[in-house]
Structures are given as structure tokens and as C-alpha cells.
N, C-alpha and C positions, 0 to 999 in steps of 0.2 A: 408786322406777320414775319418770320424769319424762314428764309429760304428752305432751310431742314426741314421745318413743320409742312410748308407746302408741297414740298416734295414727297414727303410721308403719306399726307393725306391725299395728295393726287394719285399717286401710286395704289392705295387701296381702293379709291373710287374708281380707277381704270383698270382694275384687275378684272379678268373675265369671268362672269356670271356663267352658269349652265345655259345651254341653248335654249332651254324651255323657259327659263325666268326672262330671258333676253325678248323671247316671242312673245311671252305674257305681256312684259311692260310696253313694247311696241302696240300691243292690240290694246291697253288700256290708255295710252298717249293720246292727246288731240294736238296735231300738230300746229293746227292753227290757234292753240290758246295756251299750250304748255310751254314750259322752258326747259324742264328734265325731269325723271321721274328716278327717284332714288330706291333702292332695296334695302333693307335692314331686318334685324330683327332673330328671332331663334332660329327659324328655318336656313337663314344664312349661315347661322354658326353649325348647324346640324348637317344641312343638305338634305334635308328629309322634305321632299316636295308633296309628300301626301298631305300635309296639314294645309292651314291657311298662311300664304305668303303676305308679308307687309310691305307695302308700299308709301311713298310720300310722292305724289304729284305737285310739282311746283309750277305756278302759272303766272301768266303776265299780268291776269289782271282779275277780281273776283268772279265766280261763276253766277252768281244771282244778283237780282237788284230786290228794292223793297224791302219791307220787313224782315223776310228771312236772309237778306243779304245783311240787313243791317245786323242781325244778332250773329251772323257768321263774322263778321268784322271783329267783333269782340270776344266769342266763343268758339275761336277755329280749333282745328280743321273742320271742313266736312268729311265724313264719313259714308264709305259707300263699299259694298260685297260685289264681288263679281266671280261667276263661273264662266272659265273660258277653254273651249276645246284647242288645245294645244298637241298637234299630231293625233294620237289616237287613246291621249289621256285627258281629263276634265281636270284644270289647276284652278284653284279658290285662291283668292285674294283679298285682303281688306285694305282699303285705298284711303288714305289720307290727303286730302286735296286743300291747299292752300297757297295765295301770293307768294312768290319770290320775296318781295320786299318785305312780308309780313314774317315769315322764316327767318329773315336775315336779323330784322330787329329782335326777334325771340332769341335766335344764336347768339346774339352778343351781348344777351342778357340785359336789354333794355326794357323788361318787361319783368312782373315777378313770376311768371310762369316759368316752371323748370323742364317742362317737358320735353322741348326741343334740344336744349344742349344737353341734357341728361342720356336722350337716346342718341342723339348723332357723335358723341365723344365714342361711342360703339362702332364698331365695324360696320361700312355701308359700302355700297357699289353703286354707280352711276349707270344705270341699265338702259337709258334712253335719253339726249338731249337733243333739243332743236337743231343746235348748231354748235361750232366749237366754242363762239362767245357764250353760249347759254350753258354749256357745259362748264366753263370757267368760273362763272358768275356762281352757280349751283356750289361750286368745289371751293370758292370763297367762303360761303355760306357756313358750310361744313366744318372749314377749318376754325372758322370763328365760335362754332359751337365746341370745338375742342379746347381753344383758349379759354373761353367761358368757365368750361365745366373743371379746367385744371386750374384756375382760379379759386374756385368753390371748393376744390380738393384740398389746396393749401391753407384755405380758411378752416375747413371743417376736420382737416385731420391732426394727427398728433405733433407735439413741438417738433419731434425728429422722428423719422421712421422711414421704411423702405418705400419704393415707387407704391408698391401694391398696398401698403397701409392706407395711403391717400386716396387711393381709388376706392378702396373697400369703405373708406368713410365716407365719401362722397355717394357713394350708390346706395349704401345702407340708409344714409339720411333721405336721399330723394324718394327712394322706395316708400319707406316711412313716411314722408310727408305726402305723397299720392293716395288716391283712393283706388288700390289696385288689387287684383284676386293675388298677385303674389306677395310674401311677404317679404321683409329686409333682408333673409337670408338669401335671397336668389342672387344679390350682389355678389355672393361667393363663386355661385355657378358662372356670373358673366365674366368674371375676371380670370377664373381657372380656363377658360374655353383658350384663350390666348393670352398667359402671363408676360411671356418676352413682349409682347406688343405693347401691352401695358407700361412695362419697366423703361421701353426705349422711348415712350411717347411723352412721360411727363416733364423731363429736363427742357426739350425743345418749346414744350407748349408754356411751361413757365415762362422762359425766356421770352417767349412772343408776348407774353402776357403782361410783362414787366414785372415779374415775381422774382424778386432777389434771393437766391437761397447759396448755401453752403453744401458742398459736395463732400461728405464724410466717408467715401467707400461706398458701401453698400447703402449706407442711410444718408438721409437728405435732410436739411434743415432751412425751411424758407422763413423768410422775413414776412411779418403779419402786418406791414404796413400797406394803406391803400387796398386792402382786399375786401371782396364784396360781403355785404351783411347777410344774415340768414334766418333771424326771427322772422319776418313780415313773410319772406317766401314761405317759410314752413307752416305758418299760420293759413297761407293763402290756397295753399297746395289740395288739400281736400275740398273746401268749397269751390274751387275751380273744376276740380274733377266733376264734382255732384253736377256742378251747373252743365258740365259739357253732356255727361250722361242724361240729365233731364232732356238736354235740347236733342241729344240723338235719339230720344226717344219717339220724337216726331219727325225727323229730318233724316235718319239714316236710311240711305237708299239700299235696298235690299236685305234689310233688317230681317224680314220672316224668312228668307231663304238661307241667310246666314246662322238663325238661332234655330232652323230645322236641322242644319249641317252639324251644327254642335251638338244637338239633342240627341242624333242618330249616332255620332260619333261616341259619344259617352255613356248612352245607355241603350242602344240598339234600336231604339222605337223610331220608327219612320213618321215624322208629323205630316200631313200633307200641306202644302203650302197654296190655300185658296186663294181666288183673286180680292176676296175681303181680306184676308190676313195679310197679302201683298201690300195693299193700299193703307191698310190700318193696323200695323203691326202691334200698336200700342194698347188699343183697342180690343185686340183680338187675343192678347197675352193670356188672360183669365181663361178664356176657352181652351187654348192650346195647352194650358197646363193642365185643367181638368181632363182634358184627352189622354195627355202623357199619363197622369196617376191611374185613369182607367185601365189603359192598354198595358201598365206596370203590373197593376194588381192581376189583370187576367194572364198575362206570362208567369207570374209567381204562382197562379193555381194551374197553370199548363194548358192553358186554353187561347 
């Protein structure tokens, strides 16, 4: 890892988040178990706190034991939804939780999964940490994600091109490989938010990752020697995502409240979260869908 890249990533992670986000992260953190909480995603880019804020909680050890813990060891992370009163407003958070060592392994590209390094090459903030050492450990893992992503960008990008050409190639391929609502065109939006950041990030990330390249002014020409393969990761992307979606149907804490909020936001229909729906969101989903359709028809009739 080069000092230049470490300094860039640390400056981003240490940049101040809105007070409301910091307060929410502190409310979500478990000081006895967690190492750090990272804030990332679309609301970080836009500053719109009325949506769902995305966090990663990095822990010292897995949260659960038994069969569920065994499943989570392979199909990480745990996912949960929270609504927290911060001052006079309710903030909503979707939280992914996983051990720091598993996060670091994925960030370094030592798994077939692309989700960690493809997300954390994008801007993130460290909004809570247990102590300075924990904060550094989380920062090193994020820096590793940047290096892994940059190496894949060199492999997937053109023979010669601008920094943006390589990042766009990376994001388009990773979005296409995953089972996501957004299409591959979302990559353009990600880059467009901070193009100068990505321009400045690629050369030191390549240097840290051992990627030789020629600087041809505006254009770069990386060597393809020793770069990671893509075929198997591409083939495994959607199956891994589908497996996680299947697991989440039974393990997503707060899934019913999350779904109810999404339905209300997009349709204007308030679906009650009953105790049964809270405990068994997967079993309750057909009934909730029928209620939604019935109420939408009633609204269309003006009733």
C-alpha cells in the first residue's frame, strides 16, 4: 500500500458526516462487539436524509451461532432495517453487518464475490469506531477494496483510455454481474458524482496494486500482466446475489417495516405491520401484496 493512497482514503473516511448521520451511527453501534461503522451509498452522494441510509457495521466476531451463524459465514452480510429518532426526525437505516476479517478478505479480492470492493471503491465515511486502532483497521480494509477494484478496472477496461474509461468499465461489468434493481447504466451516475475523485484515485491505486502503466498525458495504458480474472466472478455474481436474497427472506431483521416503508414511499399506500408480518415477513408477503392491490383499486375508484 502506498502512502499516497492511504492518505487519500483516510482523508475520505475521516471527512465529517452530517451530525444526524453520526448520531444515527452511534445509536446503531454496539461498543462491545463492533469495530467500526461505515456510511456509504446514494444518500452520502446526495445528502438527502429522507431516504434510507446505508451502513456497514464491522464486528469483532460473528453475531450468531448455530445453523444461522453457519449460513451467515458463507452468505454474508447480515441485513437489518432500523428506524431511529434523531432529534425531531426519524431516520431510516439499512445496515449490513459482518466481521472485519471477513470484510477484509473480500476487500482484498480473496473471494469470488465482487460486492465489497465494488461498493467501497466508492466514497465512504467512517462515522463510528471503537477506538483509534479499530478505525485504522477499518481504513486499511477500505483501502484494500480500492486497490482490488483498481486492478479489476485495469483488467476490464480498454487497452488505453482515460481514468474514467477504466472506472466505467469496472462499474458497468460489476453492476451487470450482480442481481440488482439498477441497470449497468447506473455506473455513469456513480462516476459523474465526483469525476475528479476517480481521476485522481486510479494512478495511486494501480501503484499500490502493482499494476505497471504508462502515463500518456490524458490517457493511461496499464500492463495486463498478473491482473485478476473475471469469468468465474461474473458467472458467480447473480447466483451469489440470489442466494443472499433467499437467505434475507428469512433472516432480514425488520424486513416487514422496511417493505412497508418502501411501499408507502412509492405507492402512497400504508400497509400495517402486524406482529405476524413482523415475525414472518416471507409468509406474510402474499397477504400484504393482496392488501396493497385491493387498496390501490379502491384509491383508483376514489374510495
